C-alpha positions in Angstrom: -0.1 0.1 0.0 1.1 3.3 -1.2 3.0 5.6 2.3 1.9 9.2 3.0 3.7 11.3 4.6 3.7 14.3 6.7 4.6 17.3 5.5 6.8 17.8 8.4 8.5 14.2 8.4 12.4 15.3 8.1 13.2 12.2 7.9 12.5 11.0 4.5 14.5 10.9 1.2 12.6 13.9 -1.5 13.2 12.7 -5.5 11.9 14.6 -7.6 11.5 13.2 -11.1 9.9 9.8 -11.8 12.3 8.2 -15.0 15.0 6.6 -15.5 16.6 8.1 -12.4 14.5 9.2 -9.5 11.5 6.5 -10.3 14.6 3.7 -10.3 16.0 5.7 -7.3 12.5 6.0 -5.7 12.0 1.6 -6.0 15.2 0.7 -4.8 15.8 2.8 -1.7 11.6 1.9 -1.2 12.7 -2.2 -0.9 15.8 -1.0 1.1 13.3 0.7 3.6 14.0 4.1 3.3 11.0 6.4 3.1 10.6 8.3 0.1 8.9 11.1 -1.6 8.5 11.2 -4.8 7.5 14.4 -6.8 6.4 14.5 -10.2 5.8 17.2 -12.2 3.1 15.2 -14.5 -0.2 13.6 -14.5 -0.5 9.2 -14.2 -0.6 7.6 -17.3 -1.0 3.5 -17.7 -1.1 1.3 -20.7 -4.4 1.5 -20.8 -4.6 5.7 -21.4 -2.4 5.8 -24.0 -3.1 6.7 -27.6 -1.5 4.7 -30.6 -2.2 8.5 -32.1 1.1 10.4 -32.7 -0.6 13.9 -32.2 -2.8 13.4 -29.8 0.0 11.1 -27.9 2.1 14.1 -27.7 -0.5 16.6 -26.1 -1.2 14.0 -23.9 2.1 13.0 -22.3 5.0 15.6 -23.3 6.5 18.1 -22.0 5.4 21.8 -23.1 6.0 24.4 -20.5 7.7 26.9 -22.1 11.5 27.0 -22.8 13.0 28.8 -25.1 16.7 28.2 -26.9 19.2 30.0 -28.7 22.6 28.8 -30.6 23.4 27.5 -34.4 21.1 24.4 -33.7 18.8 23.8 -36.3 16.0 22.8 -33.3 16.6 26.8 -32.1 15.8 27.2 -35.9 12.4 25.0 -36.3 11.2 24.2 -32.7 12.6 27.1 -30.8 9.9 26.1 -28.5 10.7 22.6 -28.5 13.9 22.3 -27.5 13.3 18.8 -26.9 10.9 15.4 -26.5 10.0 14.6 -23.6 7.4 13.6 -21.1 6.1 15.2 -18.7 4.1 12.1 -16.5 4.7 9.4 -14.0 7.5 7.6 -15.5 8.9 10.3 -17.1 10.5 9.8 -20.6 10.8 5.7 -20.3 7.5 6.4 -21.1 8.5 7.6 -24.9 12.1 6.0 -25.1 11.9 3.3 -27.4 13.6 0.4 -25.2 17.2 0.7 -26.7 19.6 -0.2 -23.9 23.5 -0.6 -24.8 26.6 -0.1 -22.3 28.9 2.2 -22.7 32.4 1.5 -24.5 35.6 1.0 -22.1 37.0 3.9 -23.8 34.2 5.9 -23.5 34.2 6.3 -19.7 37.9 8.2 -20.1 37.1 10.1 -23.2 40.0 12.6 -21.8 42.3 10.6 -21.7 40.9 8.5 -24.6 41.0 11.4 -27.2 43.3 13.6 -26.0 43.1 17.3 -26.2 40.2 18.4 -28.7 39.9 22.2 -29.5 36.9 24.2 -28.2 36.0 20.7 -26.3 35.7 20.3 -22.2 36.7 16.7 -21.9 36.7 15.3 -18.8 37.1 11.9 -17.5 34.2 10.0 -15.6 36.0 9.0 -12.3 34.1 5.5 -12.7 35.0 3.6 -14.8 33.8 0.0 -16.8 35.0 -2.4 -14.7 33.3 -0.5 -12.0 30.0 -0.3 -13.4 29.6 -4.0 -14.8 28.1 -5.4 -11.7 25.7 -2.5 -12.1 24.9 -2.7 -15.8 24.3 -6.9 -15.1 21.7 -5.1 -12.2 20.2 -3.2 -14.7 19.9 -5.2 -17.7 18.0 -8.0 -15.3 15.4 -5.2 -13.9 14.9 -3.9 -17.5 14.8 -7.6 -19.2 17.3 -6.4 -21.8 16.9 -8.7 -24.8 20.1 -10.8 -26.2 21.7 -10.4 -22.3 21.1 -12.7 -19.4 19.7 -15.9 -21.9 17.1 -13.5 -22.8 16.3 -14.1 -27.0 16.8 -11.0 -29.5 13.3 -9.6 -30.6 12.2 -11.1 -34.6 13.1 -8.2 -37.4 10.9 -6.6 -38.8 10.5 -5.4 -42.4 12.5 -2.1 -41.7 15.0 -4.3 -40.1 15.8 -6.6 -43.1 16.4 -4.0 -45.4 18.4 -2.1 -43.6 20.3 -5.4 -42.1 20.7 -6.2 -46.1 21.9 -2.8 -46.6 25.0 -3.3 -43.7 25.9 -6.8 -44.8 26.4 -5.5 -48.0 28.7 -2.8 -47.1 30.3 -5.3 -44.8 29.0 -4.7 -41.8 29.3 -7.2 -38.7 27.9 -6.2 -35.7 24.5 -5.9 -37.1 20.9 -7.2 -35.0 17.6 -6.5 -33.6 19.0 -4.7 -30.8 19.8 -5.0 -26.5 16.3 -3.8 -26.0 14.0 -3.3 -22.8 11.1 -5.0 -24.8 10.1 -8.2 -23.6 10.5 -10.8 -26.5 8.9 -13.6 -24.5 6.5 -13.1 -21.2 8.7 -11.9 -18.7 8.8 -10.2 -15.1 4.7 -10.4 -15.1 4.8 -8.4 -18.9 3.9 -9.8 -21.8 5.6 -10.0 -24.7 5.8 -7.6 -28.0 2.7 -7.7 -29.8 4.6 -5.5 -32.7 2.0 -2.5 -32.8 5.1 0.1 -34.1 3.3 3.1 -31.3 6.9 2.8 -29.0 7.4 6.2 -28.5 3.4 6.9 -27.7 3.8 4.7 -24.5 3.6 0.5 -24.8 -0.1 -1.1 -25.0 1.2 -4.0 -23.7 3.8 -3.2 -21.4 6.5 -5.0 -23.1 8.6 -2.4 -23.1 9.5 -1.4 -19.6 9.1 1.8 -18.0 9.5 2.6 -14.3 5.7 4.0 -14.6 4.2 0.4 -13.9 7.1 -1.4 -12.5 9.8 0.4 -10.0 7.0 3.2 -9.0 4.0 0.7 -8.0 6.3 -2.0 -6.8 8.2 0.7 -4.5 4.6 2.1 -3.7 4.0 -1.7 -2.3 6.3 -1.2 0.0 4.6 1.1 2.3 8.1 3.4 1.9 7.6 5.8 -1.0 4.9 8.0 -1.5 4.2 9.5 -5.4 3.0 13.0 -5.6 1.7 14.1 -8.6 1.0 16.9 -10.5 3.8 18.4 -8.2 5.3 20.5 -9.8 9.0 21.9 -7.5 10.1 25.5 -7.5 12.7 25.3 -4.7 14.9 23.2 -3.1 15.6 25.1 0.8 18.7 24.9 2.8 19.6 25.7 5.8 22.4 28.3 8.3 25.0 25.6 7.6 24.1 25.4 3.9 22.4 21.8 4.4 19.5 21.0 2.2 16.4 20.4 4.6 13.1 20.6 2.1 11.5 21.4 -1.7 9.0 24.3 -2.4 6.6 22.7 -4.2 3.2 23.7 -6.1 0.8 20.9 -6.0 -2.0 19.9 -8.5 -4.5 22.8 -6.7 -1.3 25.2 -7.7 -0.8 25.5 -3.3 2.9 26.4 -3.4 3.5 23.1 -0.8 6.8 22.7 1.4 8.2 19.1 1.9 11.1 19.0 4.6 13.2 16.0 3.9 16.9 14.5 5.2 18.1 14.2 2.0 16.8 15.9 -1.9 18.0 14.0 -4.9 17.0 15.9 -8.1 16.1 13.9 -11.3 14.0 16.3 -14.0 16.2 16.2 -17.0 19.3 17.7 -17.7 17.0 20.8 -18.6 15.0 20.9 -15.5 17.5 19.8 -12.8 19.4 22.6 -13.4 17.4 24.6 -14.1 15.9 23.5 -10.7 19.5 23.9 -8.9 19.7 28.1 -10.2 16.3 28.6 -9.3 17.2 27.6 -5.9 19.8 31.0 -5.4 20.3 32.1 -2.1 22.3 34.7 0.3 24.2 31.4 0.8 24.6 30.4 -3.1 24.0 33.6 -4.7 24.4 31.3 -8.2 22.0 28.5 -7.1 23.3 25.6 -5.5 26.1 23.3 -5.8 26.8 25.9 -8.3 30.9 26.6 -6.6 32.3 25.7 -9.6 30.2 27.8 -12.2 29.6 25.1 -14.0 25.6 24.2 -12.6 24.0 24.4 -16.7 27.1 24.2 -18.4 28.2 21.2 -20.8 25.2 20.4 -22.5 24.8 17.3 -24.6 21.9 16.0 -26.9 24.4 13.2 -28.9 24.7 13.6 -32.4 22.1 13.0 -34.6 20.2 12.8 -37.5 18.3 10.6 -39.7 18.1 8.8 -42.9 15.2 8.1 -45.1 15.7 5.9 -48.1 12.6 5.0 -51.0 12.8 1.8 -52.7 10.7 0.3 -55.7 9.1 -1.7 -53.0 6.9 -1.5 -49.9 8.7 -2.0 -47.0 6.0 -0.5 -44.9 8.7 0.4 -41.7 5.5 1.6 -38.9 5.0 -2.0 -38.8 7.0 -3.8 -35.8 9.5 -2.5 -33.0 10.4 1.6 -33.6 13.6 1.3 -33.0 13.9 -2.4 -34.7 17.5 -2.5 -35.2 21.2 -1.9 -34.4 24.4 -1.6 -36.7 26.9 -1.1 -34.0 30.6 -1.2 -36.3 30.8 2.7 -36.5 30.9 3.0 -32.7 34.2 2.3 -32.6 36.6 5.3 -31.4 39.0 5.6 -34.9 40.1 9.4 -35.5 41.1 8.5 -39.1 37.6 9.2 -39.8 37.9 12.8 -39.3 36.9 12.7 -35.7 36.8 11.4 -32.1 34.1 9.0 -31.1 32.0 7.1 -33.0 27.9 6.3 -33.7 25.5 3.7 -33.5 22.6 3.6 -36.7 19.5 2.0 -35.5 16.1 1.5 -37.2 13.9 4.1 -36.8 9.9 5.0 -38.1 8.0 8.1 -37.8 4.0 8.0 -38.5 2.9 10.2 -41.1 1.8 13.1 -38.8 6.1 13.4 -37.4 7.3 12.7 -40.8 5.2 15.7 -42.0 6.8 17.6 -39.3 10.3 16.5 -39.7 11.5 15.7 -42.8 11.8 19.1 -43.7 10.6 21.9 -41.3 9.4 24.9 -43.1 9.8 23.3 -46.7 7.1 22.1 -49.2 6.9 21.2 -52.9 7.9 18.9 -55.2 10.5 17.1 -53.5 9.0 17.1 -50.2 5.5 15.6 -51.1 6.8 13.0 -53.4 9.2 12.0 -50.6 5.5 11.7 -48.7 3.3 10.2 -51.4 6.4 7.6 -51.4 6.1 6.4 -47.7 4.6 3.1 -48.0 8.0 2.4 -49.4 10.0 4.3 -47.0 13.2 2.7 -44.8 14.1 4.8 -42.1 17.4 4.8 -39.7 18.5 7.4 -36.9 21.9 8.0 -36.3 23.0 8.8 -33.1 26.3 9.3 -31.6 29.0 11.0 -29.1 28.9 15.1 -29.1 31.2 17.0 -27.4 31.1 18.5 -24.4 31.4 22.7 -24.7 31.2 25.0 -21.5 29.0 27.0 -23.8 26.0 24.9 -24.4 24.5 25.2 -21.2 21.2 25.9 -19.4 20.6 29.3 -17.8 17.2 31.0 -16.6 15.9 33.2 -19.1 14.1 35.9 -16.5 12.0 36.9 -19.3 9.8 34.2 -20.1 8.1 32.7 -17.1 6.2 29.7 -16.7 2.8 29.2 -15.4 4.0 29.2 -11.9 6.0 32.4 -12.7 9.5 30.8 -11.7 12.2 31.8 -14.8 11.7 28.9 -17.7 15.4 27.5 -19.1 17.1 28.4 -22.1 19.0 25.5 -24.1 21.7 26.9 -25.5 23.7 24.8 -28.0 25.9 24.9 -31.2 27.5 22.1 -32.8 31.5 21.3 -32.4 33.4 20.9 -35.1 33.7 17.1 -34.3 30.3 16.9 -34.2 29.7 17.9 -38.0 32.2 15.9 -39.1 30.7 12.4 -37.4 27.4 13.5 -39.3 28.6 14.2 -42.5 30.4 10.2 -42.0 27.6 9.7 -40.7 24.7 10.7 -43.7 27.3 9.4 -46.3 27.3 5.4 -44.4 23.6 5.9 -44.0 23.2 6.3 -47.4 24.8 3.9 -49.0 23.9 1.2 -46.3 20.2 1.7 -48.2 21.9 2.8 -51.9 23.5 -1.3 -51.6 19.7 -2.4 -51.6 18.5 -0.6 -54.6 17.2 2.2 -52.8 16.2 4.4 -55.7 16.6 8.1 -53.3 17.4 8.3 -49.7 16.8 11.0 -47.7 19.9 12.8 -44.9 17.0 14.7 -42.1 18.5 17.6 -39.7 18.0 16.8 -36.0 14.6 16.2 -33.9 13.9 18.2 -30.8 16.0 15.8 -28.7 15.4 12.9 -26.4 19.0 12.4 -25.4 19.6 15.4 -23.0 23.2 15.0 -20.8 25.4 17.0 -19.0 24.5 20.2 -17.1 25.4 19.0 -13.7 28.0 16.6 -14.8 30.1 14.1 -12.2 33.5 15.0 -11.6 36.8 14.3 -9.5 37.4 17.3 -8.6 35.3 20.3 -7.1 35.7 22.5 -9.9 35.4 20.7 -12.8 31.6 19.7 -12.3 29.0 19.7 -9.7 28.7 16.2 -8.4 30.9 13.7 -7.1 31.3 9.7 -8.0 28.1 8.6 -6.4 26.0 11.5 -7.7 26.3 13.7 -4.8 26.7 17.2 -4.8 30.2 18.8 -4.1 29.4 21.0 -2.2 26.5 19.8 0.1 26.2 16.3 0.9 22.8 15.6 1.2 21.9 17.0 -2.2 22.4 14.3 -5.3 22.0 14.3 -9.2 19.8 11.4 -10.2 19.9 11.9 -13.9 21.3 12.3 -16.8 22.7 15.4 -16.1 25.6 13.7 -14.3 26.9 12.5 -17.1 30.5 13.7 -17.8 30.8 13.0 -21.5 28.1 10.9 -24.0 29.3 8.1 -25.4 27.7 7.0 -28.5 25.2 4.8 -26.8 21.4 5.6 -25.7 21.8 7.0 -22.0 19.0 4.9 -20.5 20.8 2.1 -19.3 23.3 4.0 -17.7 20.9 6.0 -15.9 19.1 3.7 -14.6 22.5 1.5 -13.4 23.4 5.0 -11.6 20.6 5.3 -9.9 21.0 0.9 -8.7 24.2 2.5 -7.9 23.4 5.8 -5.9 20.4 4.4 -3.9 23.1 1.4 -2.7 25.7 4.3 -1.5 22.4 6.7 -0.4 21.2 3.7 2.0 24.6 2.8 3.3 25.5 6.0 4.5 22.0 6.9 5.8 22.7 3.7 7.8 26.0 4.5 8.8 24.5 8.4 10.0 27.2 10.1 7.8 23.9 11.9 5.6 
């Protein structure tokens, strides 16, 4: 039975956000007997509520509160009010994610050492490495039921995958398969196997895809140690004269300002809302925002090098049938600077429905070239390119005091410009993606610029030394011992891989650390 805790109970751990980081952390702590209040800005939607319609689902799930953008990235021009496609709901973006669950490669934990100096990049080695993370990855893969790990079968290949695989093999690629996916290929963890409906981004109607919304959150509630308060928008984190956090102020579902006391606060609101919250919590003691003695809060924003390639064929592909991210080519994920850039990238199948294809294929474009591409939709195959982008101090989240949200709080401004390494990698990836489709007879290939970002990383990065980042190797802020960051904003570098598995592994590890430190009375 879900617990109910008093607003004045200062023994609880308050977690802000319930996605891959916050939702997992909340359950892991509750399972250890730690009392948790999780505050979620959005509502609660379960598989029976999800809508197999792209526009309607977007309206139901997406975070559409105001944000602003700047920088030379294409998103600022074409989607200035929507720098990211993320979810505002219990479960966070684990509702929307495609399910790809990949471990970082060994060299990616130590990017500064592996790549050497890269002009204009703010590279830093993570204070943890592959060997330390391996057992936590094991736990994360087991929790998520990741295919092709732990003896679990891979998912079947859709038409979109079969075209992709055939082209990859023709080019000599060898690391090609239907992916390591947090989507059941057989009944697992009280959830059915994937029914290949194709609406992975709209919330899985079958519950075959892992989401904290219907796994970790209800299981945490069942312990009697977790209370989830939905439609609770956190405004600021409070602290005492000793500089320790004491609780959070939040607007409840009726718009009333509440204050929940806390022993520990964990911020897991994603790479926009987490730094925004720390900056909005500035005080006389912390005039630049909480945990910001380094000046690094909000900096080093990463969104992965992304882009898409679509191929048009003379026969139907019907790419929308089956899992959205139905397969992967990993050969280009290696670090090989002879290609003209450091780091690497993945090629992953992707399909968009007609509404999003019309919005994203060529925003603002029209005419014969555009309409003829849409006319060929049935004969189209698609892939997404995702690679390691370079952290830059100037790519950052700041407060825009000229624009406020419905609560009167300054919104996040997201500033991003591509690094030359990102540009070189994207050009290479477009070329290889087009070659994959041309190798199997594509009559036309369409390289498509980046969409609003779903992989939002950095902005509260992990560092060995306090001067270089915001949190230590446990996600604990350097400045305030009882304040933690528990989401992708703690990423020191982005690696080439989809980030959710690593966020989950870090959350399981962090829960272990917090519970241990609490029982030792260290925090």
